[in-house]
Residue, then its C-alpha position, 0 to 999 in steps of 0.5 A: m858287857r851290856f852294863c859296860i856299854f850302858l856306862l859308856v853311853a850314859g857317861l857320854l850323855d851325862a857329859v853332854l848334858t852337864h856341859f849344856g847345863i853349866a854353859s846355860g847357867f842352869v846348873t852347877e857341877g855337883n861332883p867336886v872332882m869333876k868341878v876341878v877338871i871342868s875348871k881346867s878344861w872341858s876336853y879333860f872332862y870329856l876325856i875322863k868321861i869317855s876313857l873310864p868306861l872304855l877302860l872298863l870295856g877293855l878289862f871286861y874283855l880280858r877278864p869277864l866280871k863275876g860275883w861282887t865285881k859284877a854287882l858293883l858294875l850293876s850298882t854303878c849303872v843304877l847310880y848313873f841311871s839316877v843321874l840321868v833322871i836328875h838331868a831329865a828333871w832339870i832339863f824339863l824345868y829349864m824348858n818350862t822356865s825359858y818361855 
């Protein structure tokens, strides 16, 4: 359950930071699928970033994750944490170059 909530929070944070980075012209979207979604509408981008973790939370309530599915969820959390670390790095670089 904690991992699902982490994914929801991390997804929202990732979405907001990605929007800020792209709007400021400091970064570009690295995920080709999300790049297409963003080109259609930021609303779709946010909808995906919010609905997928919420769907996972719903599935968790229906059937708690065990075994390999829990391992996959943990791996996804580690990858998302890595993405947030990359966001922190470019925010730090952006703030140091904007003076």
